[in-house]
N, C-alpha and C positions, 0 to 999 in steps of 0.2 A: 136273826139274820142268817145263821148257819143253815136253817131249813130252806130259806129262800135261795141261798147260794147253791145248795144241792139240787133243788127243784129246777132252777134255771140251767144249771150245767147238764142235767138230765134232758131237759127240753132241747138244748143245743145239740146234744148227742143224737137225739131222735130226729132232729131237723137240721142236718149238716149244711144245707144250702142257705138257711136263714129262718127266722121266725120273728113274730111280734106277739107279746103276751101282756095281759093285764095282771099286775101283781096282786090285786085284791082277790082274784079268782083263780089265777094261774091258767086261764083259758086263752086260747089264741084270739087275737084281734083279726078279723077277717074283712073289715071294710074301713074305708077312710084312707087318708093319705098320711103316711108316716114320715115325720121329720125329726131328725136328731138334734139335740141340744149341743152347742159348741162345747159346753163345759165338760162333756163326757167323751169328746172325740179322742180317738186313739186309745181306747180302753180295751185291753185284752188280758187273758189269763184271769186267775182268781182275784188278784189284787185289783185289776181293772174292773172286774165284775162287782166287787165290793163298792168301789167308787160310784159306779153306775147305779147300783141299788140304793145307796144313800141319797143320791141326787133324785132318782125316780120317786122314792118314798116321800120326798118333800115337795115334789112337783106333780106330775101327771099320773104317776103310778103305772107307767107303761115302759117296757123294756124291749128292745129289738136286738137281734143278733144276726151276724152274717159272716160268711167265710170270705176273706180276702184271698183270692186265688193267686195273687202275685207273691205273697209271702207265706201262704198257708196258715195264717193266724186267724182265729175266730174272734171277731170284734163284737163288743157289746156297746149299746147306746141307751141313754135315757131319752125317750122320745115323746113327742106330742102328736096326737091324731087330729087331722083336719077333715072337714067335709067340703070345704071350699078350696079349689085348686089355687086360685090367686093368693089367698091368705097363706096357704101352705108354701107357695113359692117365696112369698115375701119373708116369712119366718125362716125358711131355709137359707135365703141369701143373708139375712141378718145374723144367722148362726154359722155362716161360712161353710155351708154344705155344697158339695159339687153335684149332688143328686138327692131326690126324695123318692118315695116309693108308694105307688098306688096299690093298696092291699087287695082290693076287689079284682082289679084287672091283672094283678101280679106283674106290674110294669114299672120299670125304673124311669124316672123323669129327670133328665139332666137339666141343671140350672145354668 
């Protein structure tokens, strides 16, 4: 787990505006629609990252990170990737998300 925490923190440092990564390869996910799980909402700092990693490892094995400019905190989420926009929106609403993210177009989609 410590190796993953260090790797994700380094990726966050190198990508201060945000990232999406596959935990099995530690490579960026560059296509699909990223939707966070409600269970890992409001996770920041090392403790939040540990919670996100535990969730992600038992689910989709994908983690996203983004900078909340309002409070300057870097947030982490366990995420699921979709290829179908309507399915992504439905999952996002079910998980109480206010937005989802199209990784190919680098576009925020408000719900």
